[in-house]
KOLPAKE-162349 format. One record per residue (C-alpha): residue number from 1; residue in one letter; chain; x, y, z. Coordinates in steps of 0.2 Angstrom, whole numbers. Layout:
BEGIN
NUM,A,A,X,Y,Z
...
# end
This chain:
BEGIN
1,M,A,25,-20,9
2,T,A,30,-5,-1
3,Y,A,37,-7,-15
4,Y,A,54,0,-23
5,Y,A,52,19,-26
6,K,A,61,35,-31
7,L,A,58,54,-30
8,G,A,70,69,-33
9,T,A,87,66,-40
10,I,A,100,54,-35
11,P,A,116,47,-40
12,H,A,118,32,-48
13,K,A,128,23,-35
14,R,A,125,23,-16
15,H,A,139,29,-4
16,T,A,147,37,-18
17,Q,A,152,56,-22
18,F,A,134,67,-27
19,R,A,139,84,-27
20,Q,A,129,100,-25
21,P,A,130,113,-39
22,N,A,141,122,-26
23,G,A,154,107,-26
24,S,A,151,102,-10
25,L,A,143,84,-6
26,Y,A,125,81,-4
27,H,A,123,72,15
28,E,A,116,55,14
29,E,A,106,48,27
30,L,A,98,29,29
31,I,A,81,25,38
32,G,A,80,7,38
33,I,A,71,-6,51
34,H,A,78,-21,59
35,G,A,95,-14,60
36,F,A,102,-17,42
37,S,A,91,-30,38
38,G,A,75,-25,34
39,I,A,68,-12,21
40,Q,A,77,4,20
41,A,A,76,21,11
42,L,A,92,31,7
43,L,A,90,51,7
44,Y,A,100,65,2
45,H,A,99,82,11
46,L,A,107,97,7
47,H,A,115,99,26
48,P,A,118,85,39
49,P,A,102,79,46
50,T,A,113,81,64
51,Q,A,114,99,65
52,I,A,104,100,81
53,Y,A,108,117,91
54,K,A,95,113,106
55,V,A,88,100,114
56,L,A,72,102,127
57,L,A,61,92,137
58,Q,A,44,94,133
59,Q,A,35,85,143
60,K,A,31,67,149
61,V,A,20,57,141
62,D,A,7,49,156
63,I,A,-10,42,147
64,P,A,-24,42,160
65,Y,A,-26,23,159
66,E,A,-40,17,172
67,E,A,-35,1,181
68,D,A,-52,-6,190
69,W,A,-69,-8,180
70,P,A,-79,-24,179
71,L,A,-77,-34,163
72,R,A,-90,-27,151
73,H,A,-92,-21,132
74,H,A,-91,-4,129
75,H,A,-100,8,116
76,L,A,-90,26,115
77,R,A,-98,39,108
78,T,A,-86,50,99
79,A,A,-94,62,88
80,V,A,-97,74,103
81,V,A,-77,78,105
82,R,A,-73,94,98
83,G,A,-59,100,88
84,S,A,-45,108,95
85,G,A,-27,112,91
86,D,A,-16,102,78
87,A,A,-15,83,74
88,I,A,-5,80,90
89,A,A,-12,91,103
90,S,A,-32,86,97
91,R,A,-26,67,101
92,V,A,-39,59,112
93,P,A,-30,43,119
94,L,A,-45,30,122
95,M,A,-36,13,125
96,G,A,-21,5,124
97,N,A,-10,-8,130
98,A,A,10,-13,126
99,D,A,8,-14,108
100,V,A,-4,0,104
101,C,A,-12,16,109
102,I,A,-29,20,99
103,A,A,-36,39,99
104,I,A,-46,50,91
105,A,A,-41,67,83
106,R,A,-49,82,78
107,P,A,-35,96,71
108,T,A,-43,113,66
109,V,A,-25,123,65
110,P,A,-8,116,56
111,M,A,7,109,65
112,T,A,21,124,67
113,Y,A,33,111,70
114,W,A,37,92,64
115,Y,A,33,77,73
116,R,A,42,58,73
117,F,A,35,43,84
118,G,A,52,34,89
119,D,A,45,18,95
120,G,A,35,11,80
121,D,A,23,15,65
122,E,A,8,26,66
123,V,A,-7,25,56
124,L,A,-19,39,54
125,F,A,-36,36,48
126,I,A,-45,52,38
127,H,A,-65,49,42
128,D,A,-68,68,38
129,G,A,-55,80,31
130,T,A,-42,85,17
131,G,A,-26,90,16
132,A,A,-9,86,16
133,L,A,3,74,26
134,E,A,20,84,24
135,T,A,37,73,26
136,Q,A,56,73,21
137,F,A,49,62,8
138,G,A,38,73,1
139,I,A,20,79,1
140,L,A,6,66,1
141,P,A,-11,72,0
142,Y,A,-25,65,9
143,R,A,-45,63,7
144,P,A,-59,56,17
145,G,A,-56,36,20
146,D,A,-36,35,18
147,Y,A,-25,25,29
148,L,A,-10,36,31
149,V,A,3,24,36
150,I,A,20,33,42
151,P,A,34,22,47
152,A,A,45,25,61
153,G,A,60,39,59
154,V,A,47,48,47
155,L,A,47,67,51
156,W,A,30,72,48
157,R,A,17,87,49
158,L,A,-1,86,44
159,I,A,-7,102,35
160,P,A,-27,101,37
161,D,A,-35,111,22
162,A,A,-44,128,29
163,D,A,-62,128,34
164,V,A,-63,108,32
165,E,A,-69,98,44
166,Q,A,-58,85,53
167,R,A,-58,69,61
168,M,A,-46,54,63
169,L,A,-44,38,71
170,V,A,-26,35,76
171,I,A,-17,18,79
172,E,A,1,20,86
173,A,A,10,5,86
174,H,A,25,-1,96
175,G,A,31,-10,82
176,H,A,30,-11,63
177,I,A,13,-10,53
178,T,A,14,-21,36
179,P,A,2,-30,25
180,P,A,-2,-47,31
181,E,A,11,-59,26
182,R,A,-3,-71,17
183,Y,A,-5,-58,5
184,L,A,11,-58,-1
185,N,A,22,-68,-11
186,R,A,41,-73,-9
187,S,A,48,-59,-18
188,G,A,35,-46,-6
189,Q,A,23,-45,-21
190,F,A,4,-46,-17
191,L,A,-4,-60,-23
192,E,A,-18,-61,-36
193,Q,A,-31,-65,-23
194,A,A,-24,-50,-10
195,P,A,-38,-38,-7
196,Y,A,-27,-25,-12
197,N,A,-11,-20,-21
198,E,A,3,-10,-26
199,R,A,-8,0,-39
200,D,A,-19,4,-22
201,I,A,-4,11,-12
202,R,A,-1,31,-14
203,P,A,17,37,-12
204,P,A,22,54,-10
205,Q,A,20,66,-25
206,S,A,29,79,-25
207,L,A,46,84,-17
208,V,A,52,101,-12
209,A,A,70,103,-5
210,H,A,70,119,9
211,D,A,85,128,10
212,E,A,78,141,22
213,E,A,89,147,39
214,G,A,80,150,54
215,E,A,74,142,70
216,F,A,64,125,65
217,E,A,57,115,79
218,V,A,55,94,78
219,R,A,48,83,92
220,V,A,51,67,96
221,K,A,40,55,105
222,A,A,50,40,111
223,R,A,52,31,129
224,N,A,37,39,136
225,Y,A,42,57,133
226,I,A,40,71,120
227,T,A,59,80,117
228,R,A,59,96,108
229,Y,A,73,98,93
230,L,A,77,114,89
231,Y,A,87,116,71
232,H,A,95,133,60
233,R,A,91,123,45
234,H,A,75,118,38
235,P,A,74,99,43
236,L,A,64,94,25
237,D,A,81,97,12
238,V,A,80,81,3
239,V,A,82,83,-14
240,G,A,78,65,-17
241,W,A,79,47,-10
242,D,A,74,29,-15
243,G,A,72,12,-7
244,Y,A,55,2,1
245,L,A,52,10,17
246,W,A,41,28,13
247,P,A,24,34,20
248,Y,A,11,31,10
249,A,A,-10,33,7
250,F,A,-22,19,6
251,N,A,-39,22,5
252,I,A,-52,10,11
253,E,A,-64,12,-3
254,D,A,-48,3,-14
255,F,A,-51,-14,-2
256,E,A,-59,-27,-12
257,P,A,-71,-38,-1
258,I,A,-69,-57,0
259,T,A,-87,-64,0
260,G,A,-95,-81,2
261,R,A,-110,-92,1
262,V,A,-110,-93,21
263,H,A,-105,-77,32
264,Q,A,-86,-75,33
265,P,A,-75,-72,49
266,P,A,-66,-58,52
267,P,A,-49,-62,44
268,V,A,-55,-59,29
269,H,A,-55,-41,31
270,Q,A,-39,-39,37
271,T,A,-29,-24,30
272,F,A,-13,-24,42
273,A,A,-5,-34,53
274,G,A,5,-25,68
275,P,A,15,-30,85
276,G,A,0,-38,93
277,F,A,-14,-33,83
278,V,A,-23,-33,68
279,L,A,-31,-19,58
280,C,A,-48,-24,47
281,S,A,-58,-14,35
282,F,A,-76,-17,33
283,V,A,-84,-11,15
284,P,A,-98,-11,5
285,R,A,-101,-29,-1
286,L,A,-112,-41,-6
287,I,A,-117,-54,9
288,D,A,-119,-73,11
289,Y,A,-128,-80,-3
290,H,A,-132,-97,3
291,P,A,-151,-101,0
292,L,A,-151,-105,19
293,A,A,-139,-92,25
294,I,A,-139,-80,41
295,P,A,-130,-64,34
296,A,A,-127,-56,50
297,P,A,-113,-63,61
298,Y,A,-117,-77,74
299,N,A,-114,-75,92
300,H,A,-94,-77,96
301,S,A,-81,-75,110
302,N,A,-65,-69,108
303,V,A,-55,-79,119
304,D,A,-38,-72,115
305,S,A,-42,-54,107
306,D,A,-51,-37,113
307,E,A,-61,-31,97
308,V,A,-62,-14,91
309,L,A,-73,-7,80
310,Y,A,-74,11,73
311,Y,A,-90,16,65
312,V,A,-86,26,49
313,E,A,-101,26,38
314,G,A,-119,16,34
315,N,A,-130,6,42
316,F,A,-121,-8,53
317,I,A,-131,-26,49
318,S,A,-130,-32,67
319,R,A,-129,-19,78
320,K,A,-141,-4,85
321,G,A,-139,13,94
322,I,A,-122,14,82
323,E,A,-120,32,75
324,R,A,-107,39,64
325,G,A,-89,40,75
326,S,A,-94,26,87
327,I,A,-83,16,96
328,T,A,-86,-1,101
329,L,A,-73,-13,112
330,H,A,-80,-31,114
331,C,A,-67,-38,127
332,S,A,-60,-55,129
333,G,A,-68,-67,141
334,I,A,-86,-63,137
335,P,A,-97,-67,122
336,H,A,-105,-56,111
337,G,A,-114,-54,95
338,P,A,-128,-46,85
339,H,A,-142,-36,93
340,P,A,-159,-45,96
341,G,A,-169,-43,82
342,T,A,-154,-41,69
343,Y,A,-149,-59,67
344,E,A,-167,-64,60
345,Q,A,-169,-48,51
346,S,A,-155,-51,42
347,I,A,-159,-64,32
348,G,A,-162,-62,15
349,Q,A,-152,-46,12
350,A,A,-142,-47,-2
351,R,A,-129,-32,2
352,T,A,-123,-22,15
353,D,A,-117,-4,14
354,E,A,-106,-1,29
355,F,A,-89,4,30
356,A,A,-79,2,47
357,V,A,-61,1,53
358,M,A,-57,-14,67
359,V,A,-43,-18,77
360,D,A,-41,-33,87
361,T,A,-28,-35,99
362,F,A,-19,-50,108
363,R,A,-18,-42,124
364,P,A,-31,-35,135
365,L,A,-34,-17,133
366,K,A,-35,-4,147
367,L,A,-46,11,143
368,T,A,-43,29,148
369,R,A,-53,41,159
370,Y,A,-58,50,142
371,A,A,-66,33,135
372,Y,A,-77,34,152
373,D,A,-82,50,150
374,L,A,-88,46,132
375,E,A,-95,29,136
376,D,A,-114,24,132
377,K,A,-116,17,151
378,D,A,-131,6,143
379,Y,A,-123,-3,131
380,P,A,-116,-19,140
381,Y,A,-136,-23,142
382,S,A,-141,-19,124
383,W,A,-143,-39,120
384,I,A,-157,-40,132
385,A,A,-174,-44,120
386,E,A,-185,-30,120
# end
C-alpha cells in the first residue's frame, strides 16, 4: 500500500476555503477507491476539472481473441515486435480474460494527449528505456526495471527520452493492484519480513501547475470504448495534493529475494496482488543450499491458474531456447517443468542471475491473433529428450 504523501501547496484543513492569489477559490477533487471507504487523495486545481467542452467517441476496443485452439503451452517471441507510435498506440495485446489484459508496447514518440483507464489500475514494467510519466500528481522519472503503478482515475502520459529505445510489458487490471496483504501489518505498514518496503516506493518528484489555455485532449478507456474529451484549459493544473492514492515506481532490483535450503515455490516472489491474478518478480539470488538440493524448479501442474513469464535478463535455470523478451504461457490442466537436462545440470549451482516478471491468473487466458503471429510453434514439444 502507498503511504501518506503530499506534494505542492495545500491548506491546513480539508474542505475549507483555500484561495488563489487573485482571491478566487482553488477547486478540490477527491480521487478514491471503494466509494469513500478506500484510499484516496485530495487535489487542488486552478480551475474545475469538470470543464469539458466537447465529447467525442474515438473507437470501440475490440481485442482479437482467438476462441478455438488446442490446450498447449506457448512461447511468444516478442523481441521481433518493432516500435511504432506512442505508449498507447504501440500496445500489442497478447492475452487476457475478464480480470486482466497483458500486452507489450514499443513507443517511439511522446503522447500528445493524456490518458486514463477507467476500469482499474495499470502496471507498466519498463524493460528498456528512460523518460517521464507525467500525471496530475506530478512528474515521475522512469528507468529500466521500473514497475510504474498507475491507479484508476489518474491522468497520465508517457514522455520517452529522445533516441532511447523503449520496451515495456503492460498489465491492465479490471480492479485494483496492491502489495500482498501478508506483507502488511494492520496499520498498512510493510512488515520487517516483507521483500520490499516504503523506502523502495518512489512517488512523483515534482509538481508543475499549468495554467495554459488552448485545446487539450484527454482519452478515457472504459466500458470497452475509448472516449475523447476536449478541454480549453490544461488538465494538469494541480497546485498541491495529499493522500494515499498516487502513481508510483518500484524497481525490480529493489525486490529482496526470499531463499531457502530447498527450492522455494513461486509465492515467495510475489510483488503485487490484482483482481484474479498475482504479479511476481524473479531476481538474482542465492539458490537452494541443502547438500542434496535440486535448484531447478520441479515439474508442477497449475490446476487453478495460468502462468505467464516475461523473461527480462539473464540465464534461466530451467529453460532452453528462451531469449530476452520471450513470454511463456503454461496453461492450467497440463503439467510443465524444467527442460530436459536442466534439472540435473542445476545441481551444485550456487546462484541464479535471472530477471523475470510472472503473472499468474486464476481464470484461463485467451490469446490474441497477435500472440499467434509471434508463437514458437515447436515449444509444446520442447520437453522431449534429445
